[in-house]
N, CA, C and O atoms as CSV, one atom per row, in Angstrom:
chain,resi,resn,atom,element,x,y,z
A,1,MET,N,N,0.823,-1.184,0.000
A,1,MET,CA,C,0.000,0.000,0.000
A,1,MET,C,C,0.873,1.255,0.000
A,1,MET,O,O,0.569,2.216,-0.707
A,2,LYS,N,N,1.962,1.257,0.790
A,2,LYS,CA,C,2.838,2.414,0.838
A,2,LYS,C,C,3.482,2.679,-0.515
A,2,LYS,O,O,3.614,3.826,-0.941
A,3,GLU,N,N,3.878,1.604,-1.184
A,3,GLU,CA,C,4.498,1.782,-2.500
A,3,GLU,C,C,3.509,2.398,-3.474
A,3,GLU,O,O,3.867,3.274,-4.261
A,4,TYR,N,N,2.270,1.942,-3.422
A,4,TYR,CA,C,1.239,2.476,-4.310
A,4,TYR,C,C,1.022,3.957,-4.050
A,4,TYR,O,O,0.934,4.751,-4.987
A,5,ASN,N,N,0.934,4.334,-2.761
A,5,ASN,CA,C,0.714,5.740,-2.409
A,5,ASN,C,C,1.881,6.608,-2.859
A,5,ASN,O,O,1.678,7.701,-3.388
A,6,ALA,N,N,3.094,6.127,-2.650
A,6,ALA,CA,C,4.273,6.889,-3.073
A,6,ALA,C,C,4.292,7.039,-4.590
A,6,ALA,O,O,4.590,8.114,-5.110
A,7,LYS,N,N,3.978,5.973,-5.283
A,7,LYS,CA,C,3.957,6.009,-6.748
A,7,LYS,C,C,2.890,7.005,-7.231
A,7,LYS,O,O,3.145,7.800,-8.136
A,8,TYR,N,N,1.711,6.958,-6.630
A,8,TYR,CA,C,0.633,7.866,-7.008
A,8,TYR,C,C,1.046,9.325,-6.794
A,8,TYR,O,O,0.820,10.172,-7.658
A,9,ARG,N,N,1.657,9.616,-5.630
A,9,ARG,CA,C,2.099,10.978,-5.338
A,9,ARG,C,C,3.119,11.461,-6.362
A,9,ARG,O,O,3.041,12.596,-6.831
A,10,ASN,N,N,4.073,10.605,-6.709
A,10,ASN,CA,C,5.102,10.988,-7.672
A,10,ASN,C,C,4.520,11.234,-9.058
A,10,ASN,O,O,4.941,12.160,-9.753
A,11,GLU,N,N,3.572,10.426,-9.458
A,11,GLU,CA,C,3.002,10.552,-10.790
A,11,GLU,C,C,2.012,11.714,-10.897
A,11,GLU,O,O,1.812,12.253,-11.985
A,12,ASN,N,N,1.398,12.101,-9.794
A,12,ASN,CA,C,0.342,13.120,-9.815
A,12,ASN,C,C,0.672,14.332,-8.956
A,12,ASN,O,O,-0.225,14.951,-8.384
A,13,ILE,N,N,1.941,14.671,-8.863
A,13,ILE,CA,C,2.360,15.748,-7.969
A,13,ILE,C,C,1.703,17.085,-8.317
A,13,ILE,O,O,1.285,17.822,-7.424
A,14,ASN,N,N,1.612,17.398,-9.601
A,14,ASN,CA,C,0.989,18.671,-10.002
A,14,ASN,C,C,-0.514,18.670,-9.740
A,14,ASN,O,O,-1.082,19.687,-9.342
A,15,LYS,N,N,-1.139,17.549,-9.961
A,15,LYS,CA,C,-2.576,17.421,-9.714
A,15,LYS,C,C,-2.886,17.626,-8.227
A,15,LYS,O,O,-3.857,18.293,-7.872
A,16,ILE,N,N,-2.056,17.050,-7.376
A,16,ILE,CA,C,-2.237,17.163,-5.925
A,16,ILE,C,C,-2.024,18.604,-5.477
A,16,ILE,O,O,-2.791,19.121,-4.664
A,17,LYS,N,N,-0.984,19.260,-6.003
A,17,LYS,CA,C,-0.727,20.658,-5.653
A,17,LYS,C,C,-1.900,21.549,-6.041
A,17,LYS,O,O,-2.315,22.419,-5.276
A,18,GLU,N,N,-2.417,21.323,-7.219
A,18,GLU,CA,C,-3.555,22.118,-7.702
A,18,GLU,C,C,-4.791,21.892,-6.827
A,18,GLU,O,O,-5.515,22.837,-6.511
A,19,TYR,N,N,-5.028,20.634,-6.438
A,19,TYR,CA,C,-6.172,20.317,-5.575
A,19,TYR,C,C,-6.033,21.027,-4.231
A,19,TYR,O,O,-6.996,21.615,-3.737
A,20,LYS,N,N,-4.839,20.974,-3.636
A,20,LYS,CA,C,-4.618,21.605,-2.332
A,20,LYS,C,C,-4.778,23.122,-2.420
A,20,LYS,O,O,-5.337,23.752,-1.523
A,21,LYS,N,N,-4.284,23.691,-3.505
A,21,LYS,CA,C,-4.404,25.139,-3.707
A,21,LYS,C,C,-5.867,25.547,-3.810
A,21,LYS,O,O,-6.289,26.517,-3.180
A,22,ASN,N,N,-6.647,24.807,-4.603
A,22,ASN,CA,C,-8.071,25.101,-4.756
A,22,ASN,C,C,-8.827,24.903,-3.453
A,22,ASN,O,O,-9.710,25.694,-3.121
A,23,TYR,N,N,-8.488,23.853,-2.711
A,23,TYR,CA,C,-9.155,23.577,-1.437
A,23,TYR,C,C,-8.914,24.730,-0.463
A,23,TYR,O,O,-9.831,25.182,0.222
A,24,PHE,N,N,-7.666,25.197,-0.413
A,24,PHE,CA,C,-7.348,26.296,0.495
A,24,PHE,C,C,-8.110,27.556,0.104
A,24,PHE,O,O,-8.629,28.259,0.971
A,25,GLN,N,N,-8.181,27.845,-1.183
A,25,GLN,CA,C,-8.888,29.036,-1.642
A,25,GLN,C,C,-10.384,28.971,-1.294
A,25,GLN,O,O,-10.976,29.972,-0.891
A,26,LYS,N,N,-10.977,27.801,-1.452
A,26,LYS,CA,C,-12.400,27.637,-1.163
A,26,LYS,C,C,-12.699,27.685,0.331
A,26,LYS,O,O,-13.764,28.151,0.738
A,27,ASN,N,N,-11.764,27.203,1.150
A,27,ASN,CA,C,-12.001,27.056,2.589
A,27,ASN,C,C,-11.085,27.932,3.434
A,27,ASN,O,O,-10.802,27.602,4.586
A,28,LYS,N,N,-10.629,29.026,2.883
A,28,LYS,CA,C,-9.661,29.888,3.564
A,28,LYS,C,C,-10.183,30.369,4.920
A,28,LYS,O,O,-9.472,30.292,5.922
A,29,TYR,N,N,-11.397,30.852,4.952
A,29,TYR,CA,C,-11.954,31.377,6.195
A,29,TYR,C,C,-12.063,30.280,7.256
A,29,TYR,O,O,-11.692,30.487,8.411
A,30,LYS,N,N,-12.565,29.135,6.864
A,30,LYS,CA,C,-12.741,28.014,7.791
A,30,LYS,C,C,-11.398,27.546,8.349
A,30,LYS,O,O,-11.285,27.258,9.540
A,31,ILE,N,N,-10.389,27.471,7.496
A,31,ILE,CA,C,-9.058,27.033,7.918
A,31,ILE,C,C,-8.463,28.021,8.910
A,31,ILE,O,O,-7.921,27.623,9.941
A,32,LYS,N,N,-8.565,29.308,8.600
A,32,LYS,CA,C,-8.033,30.336,9.502
A,32,LYS,C,C,-8.750,30.322,10.846
A,32,LYS,O,O,-8.129,30.503,11.894
A,33,GLN,N,N,-10.057,30.108,10.807
A,33,GLN,CA,C,-10.845,30.068,12.036
A,33,GLN,C,C,-10.409,28.879,12.906
A,33,GLN,O,O,-10.253,29.024,14.118
A,34,ASN,N,N,-10.215,27.717,12.297
A,34,ASN,CA,C,-9.767,26.544,13.042
A,34,ASN,C,C,-8.372,26.740,13.614
A,34,ASN,O,O,-8.078,26.276,14.715
A,35,GLN,N,N,-7.511,27.428,12.867
A,35,GLN,CA,C,-6.161,27.696,13.364
A,35,GLN,C,C,-6.217,28.583,14.602
A,35,GLN,O,O,-5.481,28.358,15.563
A,36,GLU,N,N,-7.074,29.573,14.584
A,36,GLU,CA,C,-7.208,30.464,15.737
A,36,GLU,C,C,-7.737,29.724,16.962
A,36,GLU,O,O,-7.269,29.949,18.078
A,37,ILE,N,N,-8.707,28.846,16.753
A,37,ILE,CA,C,-9.275,28.072,17.856
A,37,ILE,C,C,-8.214,27.151,18.453
A,37,ILE,O,O,-8.056,27.090,19.672
A,38,ASN,N,N,-7.502,26.449,17.610
A,38,ASN,CA,C,-6.504,25.486,18.079
A,38,ASN,C,C,-5.226,26.138,18.556
A,38,ASN,O,O,-4.443,25.506,19.265
A,39,LYS,N,N,-4.994,27.378,18.190
A,39,LYS,CA,C,-3.801,28.097,18.599
A,39,LYS,C,C,-3.689,28.153,20.122
A,39,LYS,O,O,-2.612,27.947,20.681
A,40,GLU,N,N,-4.788,28.429,20.774
A,40,GLU,CA,C,-4.803,28.518,22.239
A,40,GLU,C,C,-4.558,27.148,22.878
A,40,GLU,O,O,-3.847,27.052,23.879
A,41,LYS,N,N,-5.136,26.098,22.310
A,41,LYS,CA,C,-4.945,24.748,22.850
A,41,LYS,C,C,-3.489,24.324,22.739
A,41,LYS,O,O,-2.912,23.785,23.683
A,42,ILE,N,N,-2.907,24.573,21.581
A,42,ILE,CA,C,-1.512,24.200,21.351
A,42,ILE,C,C,-0.593,24.979,22.278
A,42,ILE,O,O,0.341,24.417,22.850
A,43,LYS,N,N,-0.856,26.267,22.427
A,43,LYS,CA,C,-0.041,27.092,23.307
A,43,LYS,C,C,-0.127,26.601,24.750
A,43,LYS,O,O,0.883,26.561,25.453
A,44,ALA,N,N,-1.320,26.230,25.191
A,44,ALA,CA,C,-1.504,25.726,26.557
A,44,ALA,C,C,-0.738,24.424,26.760
A,44,ALA,O,O,-0.116,24.229,27.804
A,45,GLN,N,N,-0.778,23.535,25.776
A,45,GLN,CA,C,-0.051,22.268,25.882
A,45,GLN,C,C,1.451,22.489,25.857
A,45,GLN,O,O,2.192,21.831,26.587
A,46,ARG,N,N,1.896,23.403,25.030
A,46,ARG,CA,C,3.325,23.660,24.865
A,46,ARG,C,C,3.959,24.166,26.154
A,46,ARG,O,O,5.090,23.801,26.476
A,47,TYR,N,N,3.236,25.005,26.891
A,47,TYR,CA,C,3.798,25.612,28.091
A,47,TYR,C,C,3.293,24.987,29.387
A,47,TYR,O,O,3.411,25.590,30.453
A,48,GLU,N,N,2.734,23.788,29.301
A,48,GLU,CA,C,2.304,23.060,30.494
A,48,GLU,C,C,3.548,22.656,31.283
A,48,GLU,O,O,4.501,22.132,30.708
A,49,LYS,N,N,3.545,22.892,32.569
A,49,LYS,CA,C,4.728,22.644,33.399
A,49,LYS,C,C,4.693,21.244,33.996
A,49,LYS,O,O,3.640,20.732,34.375
A,50,HIS,N,N,5.891,20.634,34.070
A,50,HIS,CA,C,6.048,19.289,34.617
A,50,HIS,C,C,7.211,19.277,35.602
A,50,HIS,O,O,8.158,20.053,35.471
A,51,ASN,N,N,7.129,18.398,36.577
A,51,ASN,CA,C,8.226,18.172,37.503
A,51,ASN,C,C,8.891,16.856,37.119
A,51,ASN,O,O,8.228,15.830,36.970
A,52,CYS,N,N,10.196,16.903,36.964
A,52,CYS,CA,C,10.955,15.716,36.578
A,52,CYS,C,C,11.401,14.972,37.840
A,52,CYS,O,O,11.544,15.574,38.904
A,53,ASN,N,N,11.617,13.679,37.717
A,53,ASN,CA,C,12.082,12.882,38.846
A,53,ASN,C,C,13.484,13.287,39.296
A,53,ASN,O,O,13.879,13.002,40.426
A,54,CYS,N,N,14.236,13.949,38.420
A,54,CYS,CA,C,15.588,14.387,38.779
A,54,CYS,C,C,15.553,15.616,39.687
A,54,CYS,O,O,16.586,16.022,40.221
A,55,GLY,N,N,14.381,16.205,39.863
A,55,GLY,CA,C,14.253,17.380,40.703
A,55,GLY,C,C,14.106,18.662,39.901
A,55,GLY,O,O,13.886,19.730,40.472
A,56,GLY,N,N,14.225,18.567,38.606
A,56,GLY,CA,C,14.105,19.738,37.746
A,56,GLY,C,C,12.673,19.956,37.287
A,56,GLY,O,O,11.798,19.115,37.492
A,57,LYS,N,N,12.462,21.094,36.669
A,57,LYS,CA,C,11.152,21.429,36.124
A,57,LYS,C,C,11.334,21.794,34.659
A,57,LYS,O,O,12.363,22.348,34.271
A,58,TYR,N,N,10.328,21.479,33.848
A,58,TYR,CA,C,10.403,21.792,32.436
A,58,TYR,C,C,9.005,21.947,31.862
A,58,TYR,O,O,8.021,21.526,32.469
A,59,THR,N,N,8.929,22.556,30.685
A,59,THR,CA,C,7.685,22.624,29.940
A,59,THR,C,C,7.814,21.682,28.752
A,59,THR,O,O,8.919,21.255,28.417
A,60,ASN,N,N,6.701,21.357,28.117
A,60,ASN,CA,C,6.762,20.493,26.941
A,60,ASN,C,C,7.626,21.122,25.862
A,60,ASN,O,O,8.263,20.420,25.076
A,61,ASN,N,N,7.645,22.442,25.827
A,61,ASN,CA,C,8.420,23.172,24.840
A,61,ASN,C,C,9.923,23.009,25.060
A,61,ASN,O,O,10.696,23.083,24.105
A,62,SER,N,N,10.344,22.789,26.307
A,62,SER,CA,C,11.775,22.717,26.620
A,62,SER,C,C,12.201,21.356,27.171
A,62,SER,O,O,13.229,21.256,27.841
A,63,LYS,N,N,11.432,20.324,26.898
A,63,LYS,CA,C,11.740,18.993,27.428
A,63,LYS,C,C,13.076,18.473,26.900
A,63,LYS,O,O,13.876,17.933,27.664
A,64,ALA,N,N,13.319,18.631,25.613
A,64,ALA,CA,C,14.565,18.144,25.021
A,64,ALA,C,C,15.771,18.845,25.641
A,64,ALA,O,O,16.795,18.214,25.906
A,65,THR,N,N,15.647,20.132,25.867
A,65,THR,CA,C,16.736,20.892,26.492
A,65,THR,C,C,16.960,20.416,27.919
A,65,THR,O,O,18.103,20.272,28.350
A,66,HIS,N,N,15.891,20.174,28.650
A,66,HIS,CA,C,16.007,19.699,30.030
A,66,HIS,C,C,16.728,18.349,30.086
A,66,HIS,O,O,17.576,18.123,30.950
A,67,GLU,N,N,16.384,17.468,29.165
A,67,GLU,CA,C,16.987,16.134,29.172
A,67,GLU,C,C,18.475,16.171,28.863
A,67,GLU,O,O,19.169,15.184,29.109
A,68,LYS,N,N,18.983,17.261,28.339
A,68,LYS,CA,C,20.409,17.402,28.040
A,68,LYS,C,C,21.188,18.047,29.185
A,68,LYS,O,O,22.414,18.143,29.116
A,69,THR,N,N,20.495,18.493,30.238
A,69,THR,CA,C,21.175,19.165,31.341
A,69,THR,C,C,21.994,18.177,32.158
A,69,THR,O,O,21.701,16.982,32.194
A,70,THR,N,N,23.016,18.693,32.807
A,70,THR,CA,C,23.896,17.871,33.633
A,70,THR,C,C,23.126,17.221,34.774
A,70,THR,O,O,23.335,16.048,35.083
A,71,LYS,N,N,22.246,17.974,35.390
A,71,LYS,CA,C,21.447,17.468,36.511
A,71,LYS,C,C,20.636,16.242,36.090
A,71,LYS,O,O,20.615,15.240,36.804
A,72,HIS,N,N,19.973,16.316,34.942
A,72,HIS,CA,C,19.143,15.206,34.468
A,72,HIS,C,C,20.013,14.011,34.069
A,72,HIS,O,O,19.667,12.868,34.369
A,73,LYS,N,N,21.116,14.263,33.409
A,73,LYS,CA,C,22.003,13.172,32.988
A,73,LYS,C,C,22.559,12.412,34.187
A,73,LYS,O,O,22.644,11.184,34.167
A,74,LYS,N,N,22.934,13.145,35.227
A,74,LYS,CA,C,23.448,12.492,36.444
A,74,LYS,C,C,22.369,11.622,37.077
A,74,LYS,O,O,22.651,10.516,37.538
A,75,TYR,N,N,21.141,12.117,37.099
A,75,TYR,CA,C,20.035,11.354,37.655
A,75,TYR,C,C,19.833,10.059,36.875
A,75,TYR,O,O,19.668,8.996,37.473
A,76,ILE,N,N,19.843,10.137,35.566
A,76,ILE,CA,C,19.657,8.955,34.721
A,76,ILE,C,C,20.781,7.944,34.953
A,76,ILE,O,O,20.525,6.742,35.024
A,77,GLN,N,N,22.011,8.419,35.071
A,77,GLN,CA,C,23.143,7.521,35.315
A,77,GLN,C,C,23.003,6.818,36.658
A,77,GLN,O,O,23.293,5.626,36.760
A,78,THR,N,N,22.564,7.534,37.692
A,78,THR,CA,C,22.413,6.903,39.000
A,78,THR,C,C,21.284,5.868,38.970
A,78,THR,O,O,21.361,4.858,39.670
A,79,GLN,N,N,20.244,6.102,38.173
A,79,GLN,CA,C,19.150,5.143,38.066
A,79,GLN,C,C,19.617,3.850,37.393
A,79,GLN,O,O,19.216,2.759,37.797
A,80,HIS,N,N,20.465,3.973,36.369
A,80,HIS,CA,C,20.972,2.777,35.676
A,80,HIS,C,C,21.927,2.000,36.559
A,80,HIS,O,O,21.955,0.771,36.485
A,81,VAL,N,N,22.718,2.675,37.399
A,81,VAL,CA,C,23.657,2.010,38.301
A,81,VAL,C,C,22.909,1.244,39.376
A,81,VAL,O,O,23.316,0.140,39.736
A,82,GLN,N,N,21.817,1.807,39.899
A,82,GLN,CA,C,21.058,1.177,40.966
A,82,GLN,C,C,20.343,-0.087,40.484
A,82,GLN,O,O,20.105,-1.001,41.273
A,83,GLN,N,N,20.005,-0.143,39.216
A,83,GLN,CA,C,19.304,-1.314,38.690
A,83,GLN,C,C,20.297,-2.362,38.425
A,83,GLN,O,O,19.940,-3.450,37.973
């Protein structure tokens, strides 16, 4: 199925682009309205605060950065040693 979908996309790339362009033009207002509604939900999820077991705090937006901190790495190493 994946091969078929990839083949279809490659063979009909211009047709797909034209369809997406027309869809956006027809539904521009609806799309913008949905983006505004979901904007607040996404922002709330992004900045939701969490407490880590290492003693640190992070938001979903900065989770990757937190996991690279020295404090978090030391905690992870001590957990692997104890097991």
